[in-house]
ROMARNU-88975 format. One record per residue (C-alpha): residue number from 1; x, y, z; residue in three letters. Coordinates in steps of 0.001 Angstrom, whole numbers. Example, Ala and Ser with C-alpha at 12.3 -4.5 7.8 and 13.67 -1.06 7.14 Angstrom:
<pts>
+-----+---------+---------+---------+------+
: pos :      c1 :      c2 :      c3 : code :
+-----+---------+---------+---------+------+
:   1 :   12300 :   -4500 :    7800 :  Ala :
:   2 :   13670 :   -1060 :    7140 :  Ser :
+-----+---------+---------+---------+------+
</pts>
This chain:
<pts>
+-----+---------+---------+---------+------+
: pos :      c1 :      c2 :      c3 : code :
+-----+---------+---------+---------+------+
:   1 :   32169 :  -75127 :  -48170 :  Unk :
:   2 :   28959 :  -74164 :  -50171 :  Unk :
:   3 :   28657 :  -74042 :  -53807 :  Unk :
:   4 :   25316 :  -72093 :  -52739 :  Unk :
:   5 :   26522 :  -68255 :  -53521 :  Unk :
:   6 :   26653 :  -65933 :  -56340 :  Unk :
:   7 :   29260 :  -63242 :  -56319 :  Unk :
:   8 :   27437 :  -61251 :  -59099 :  Unk :
:   9 :   24370 :  -60736 :  -56351 :  Unk :
:  10 :   26959 :  -59861 :  -53546 :  Unk :
:  11 :   28476 :  -57279 :  -56078 :  Unk :
:  12 :   25073 :  -55974 :  -57550 :  Unk :
:  13 :   23874 :  -55450 :  -53509 :  Unk :
:  14 :   27068 :  -53499 :  -52318 :  Unk :
:  15 :   27256 :  -51678 :  -55974 :  Unk :
:  16 :   23560 :  -50731 :  -55400 :  Unk :
:  17 :   24096 :  -49322 :  -51628 :  Unk :
:  18 :   27480 :  -47402 :  -53131 :  Unk :
:  19 :   25156 :  -45524 :  -55354 :  Unk :
:  20 :   22039 :  -45810 :  -53804 :  Unk :
:  21 :   22593 :  -45305 :  -49670 :  Unk :
:  22 :   19326 :  -44389 :  -48789 :  Unk :
:  23 :   18150 :  -48017 :  -49016 :  Unk :
:  24 :   21169 :  -49195 :  -47076 :  Unk :
:  25 :   18426 :  -48022 :  -44328 :  Unk :
:  26 :   15859 :  -50183 :  -45818 :  Unk :
:  27 :   17813 :  -53136 :  -46230 :  Unk :
:  28 :   19257 :  -52702 :  -42249 :  Unk :
:  29 :   18143 :  -55359 :  -40217 :  Unk :
:  30 :   17283 :  -57415 :  -43107 :  Unk :
:  31 :   20717 :  -58136 :  -44477 :  Unk :
:  32 :   23557 :  -58468 :  -42686 :  Unk :
:  33 :   27498 :  -59036 :  -43600 :  Unk :
:  34 :   26693 :  -62696 :  -43037 :  Unk :
:  35 :   24683 :  -62893 :  -45833 :  Unk :
:  36 :   27649 :  -62380 :  -47960 :  Unk :
:  37 :   29656 :  -65774 :  -48565 :  Unk :
:  38 :   32637 :  -63239 :  -50282 :  Unk :
:  39 :   34916 :  -62594 :  -46982 :  Unk :
:  40 :   35636 :  -59273 :  -48701 :  Unk :
:  41 :   32316 :  -58432 :  -49642 :  Unk :
:  42 :   31327 :  -59291 :  -45700 :  Unk :
:  43 :   34112 :  -56621 :  -45018 :  Unk :
:  44 :   32805 :  -54085 :  -47527 :  Unk :
:  45 :   29276 :  -54332 :  -46284 :  Unk :
:  46 :   30311 :  -53754 :  -42612 :  Unk :
:  47 :   32552 :  -50713 :  -43473 :  Unk :
:  48 :   29967 :  -49405 :  -45575 :  Unk :
:  49 :   27042 :  -49891 :  -42610 :  Unk :
:  50 :   30029 :  -47816 :  -40403 :  Unk :
:  51 :   30085 :  -44560 :  -42633 :  Unk :
:  52 :   26215 :  -44586 :  -42949 :  Unk :
:  53 :   25185 :  -45117 :  -39299 :  Unk :
:  54 :   28012 :  -42717 :  -38215 :  Unk :
:  55 :   26847 :  -40174 :  -40547 :  Unk :
:  56 :   30266 :  -39766 :  -42807 :  Unk :
:  57 :   28475 :  -39441 :  -45924 :  Unk :
:  58 :   26760 :  -36797 :  -47942 :  Unk :
:  59 :   25346 :  -36467 :  -51526 :  Unk :
:  60 :   23604 :  -39030 :  -53316 :  Unk :
:  61 :   26445 :  -41621 :  -53706 :  Unk :
:  62 :   28760 :  -43162 :  -51288 :  Unk :
:  63 :   32717 :  -41803 :  -52214 :  Unk :
:  64 :   34090 :  -45277 :  -53098 :  Unk :
:  65 :   37565 :  -43734 :  -52365 :  Unk :
:  66 :   36486 :  -42917 :  -49045 :  Unk :
:  67 :   35332 :  -46536 :  -48466 :  Unk :
:  68 :   38292 :  -47841 :  -50340 :  Unk :
:  69 :   40621 :  -45779 :  -47910 :  Unk :
:  70 :   38805 :  -47250 :  -44654 :  Unk :
:  71 :   39177 :  -50283 :  -45836 :  Unk :
:  72 :   42754 :  -50109 :  -46395 :  Unk :
:  73 :   43178 :  -48393 :  -43200 :  Unk :
:  74 :   41725 :  -51808 :  -41183 :  Unk :
:  75 :   44930 :  -53499 :  -42788 :  Unk :
:  76 :   42948 :  -56511 :  -43855 :  Unk :
:  77 :   44621 :  -58912 :  -46389 :  Unk :
:  78 :   42553 :  -61025 :  -48680 :  Unk :
:  79 :   43258 :  -64235 :  -50226 :  Unk :
:  80 :   43821 :  -62532 :  -53745 :  Unk :
:  81 :   45565 :  -60270 :  -52489 :  Unk :
:  82 :   43386 :  -57664 :  -54245 :  Unk :
:  83 :   43670 :  -53896 :  -55060 :  Unk :
:  84 :   40672 :  -52622 :  -53154 :  Unk :
:  85 :   40615 :  -49417 :  -54501 :  Unk :
:  86 :   39854 :  -51140 :  -58103 :  Unk :
:  87 :   37791 :  -53703 :  -56495 :  Unk :
:  88 :   35547 :  -51240 :  -54931 :  Unk :
:  89 :   35180 :  -48585 :  -58170 :  Unk :
:  90 :   34703 :  -51749 :  -60478 :  Unk :
:  91 :   31471 :  -52433 :  -57835 :  Unk :
:  92 :   30583 :  -48670 :  -57555 :  Unk :
:  93 :   30555 :  -48718 :  -61530 :  Unk :
:  94 :   27330 :  -50689 :  -61455 :  Unk :
:  95 :   24537 :  -49176 :  -62666 :  Unk :
:  96 :   22020 :  -51032 :  -60622 :  Unk :
:  97 :   18909 :  -48896 :  -59590 :  Unk :
:  98 :   17349 :  -48410 :  -56045 :  Unk :
:  99 :   14289 :  -50511 :  -56410 :  Unk :
: 100 :   16984 :  -53611 :  -58523 :  Unk :
: 101 :   18935 :  -53346 :  -54760 :  Unk :
: 102 :   16279 :  -53882 :  -53034 :  Unk :
: 103 :   14941 :  -57129 :  -55593 :  Unk :
: 104 :   18499 :  -58390 :  -55334 :  Unk :
: 105 :   19157 :  -58148 :  -51253 :  Unk :
: 106 :   16325 :  -60395 :  -51526 :  Unk :
: 107 :   18320 :  -63150 :  -53891 :  Unk :
: 108 :   21013 :  -62730 :  -51707 :  Unk :
: 109 :   19314 :  -63555 :  -48387 :  Unk :
: 110 :   17824 :  -66411 :  -50060 :  Unk :
: 111 :   21144 :  -67698 :  -50893 :  Unk :
: 112 :   22051 :  -67322 :  -47735 :  Unk :
: 113 :   19197 :  -69278 :  -46185 :  Unk :
: 114 :   19748 :  -71997 :  -48623 :  Unk :
: 115 :   23513 :  -72247 :  -47536 :  Unk :
: 116 :   21531 :  -72497 :  -43649 :  Unk :
: 117 :   19750 :  -74966 :  -44654 :  Unk :
: 118 :   22288 :  -77162 :  -46487 :  Unk :
: 119 :   24929 :  -76469 :  -43385 :  Unk :
: 120 :   21307 :  -77814 :  -41092 :  Unk :
: 121 :   20978 :  -80986 :  -43522 :  Unk :
: 122 :   24812 :  -82046 :  -43064 :  Unk :
: 123 :   24223 :  -81190 :  -39026 :  Unk :
: 124 :   21173 :  -83796 :  -39238 :  Unk :
: 125 :   23529 :  -86149 :  -41470 :  Unk :
: 126 :   26034 :  -86286 :  -38640 :  Unk :
: 127 :   23621 :  -86773 :  -36035 :  Unk :
: 128 :   21943 :  -89636 :  -38057 :  Unk :
: 129 :   25128 :  -91293 :  -38296 :  Unk :
: 130 :   26064 :  -91002 :  -34145 :  Unk :
: 131 :   22414 :  -92096 :  -33089 :  Unk :
: 132 :   22030 :  -95925 :  -33700 :  Unk :
: 133 :   21398 :  -96660 :  -30331 :  Unk :
: 134 :   18623 :  -94188 :  -29705 :  Unk :
: 135 :   14617 :  -94715 :  -30128 :  Unk :
: 136 :   12852 :  -93547 :  -33166 :  Unk :
: 137 :   11179 :  -90773 :  -30765 :  Unk :
: 138 :   14218 :  -89843 :  -29546 :  Unk :
: 139 :   15202 :  -89732 :  -32670 :  Unk :
: 140 :   12991 :  -87811 :  -34359 :  Unk :
: 141 :   12756 :  -85407 :  -31573 :  Unk :
: 142 :   16794 :  -84500 :  -31958 :  Unk :
: 143 :   16234 :  -84238 :  -35610 :  Unk :
: 144 :   13748 :  -81854 :  -34929 :  Unk :
: 145 :   15291 :  -79537 :  -32810 :  Unk :
: 146 :   18586 :  -79362 :  -35007 :  Unk :
: 147 :   16152 :  -78128 :  -37922 :  Unk :
: 148 :   13711 :  -76000 :  -35529 :  Unk :
: 149 :   16916 :  -73820 :  -34089 :  Unk :
: 150 :   17257 :  -72750 :  -37511 :  Unk :
: 151 :   13966 :  -72432 :  -38803 :  Unk :
: 152 :   13561 :  -70554 :  -35495 :  Unk :
: 153 :   16137 :  -67929 :  -36885 :  Unk :
: 154 :   14024 :  -66472 :  -39722 :  Unk :
: 155 :   10440 :  -66818 :  -38402 :  Unk :
: 156 :    8965 :  -63407 :  -38678 :  Unk :
: 157 :   11766 :  -61924 :  -40565 :  Unk :
: 158 :    9958 :  -60034 :  -43184 :  Unk :
: 159 :   11649 :  -59330 :  -46775 :  Unk :
: 160 :   12891 :  -55256 :  -47299 :  Unk :
: 161 :   10120 :  -53289 :  -48525 :  Unk :
: 162 :    9998 :  -49620 :  -49994 :  Unk :
+-----+---------+---------+---------+------+
</pts>
């Protein structure tokens, strides 16, 4: 289990999208539910995305009660048995600006890339322990393949822009 995450950053991104739904469309394609370490935050992001893509939103702010109700209707239970209505209300209370939401989303993505890199390092470590009989050339090729597969996921990905 990684220690590379920030619940504060995750809450700021969600609060920013709730308060400035238009920034979601600038971030869509750059961040996904997988960028969130917290299961709760990942689910909240998926439901926000669903609401916005279905056009079930009008106004300058996403309705936190509607969002909470949709999550509640999914019947998902979370580890800490949180009250989703209170939790969403506290996230929506965030006073983050649209610009700061986009900047914070960049930080969220960096955390995800760092977690992925940490995991790739663990895979390389496991590979190194299991390949004692291979040639040096084959070993280096194997390590390079593990590393390259992960890096290619991020090649060409640009940062969110206004």
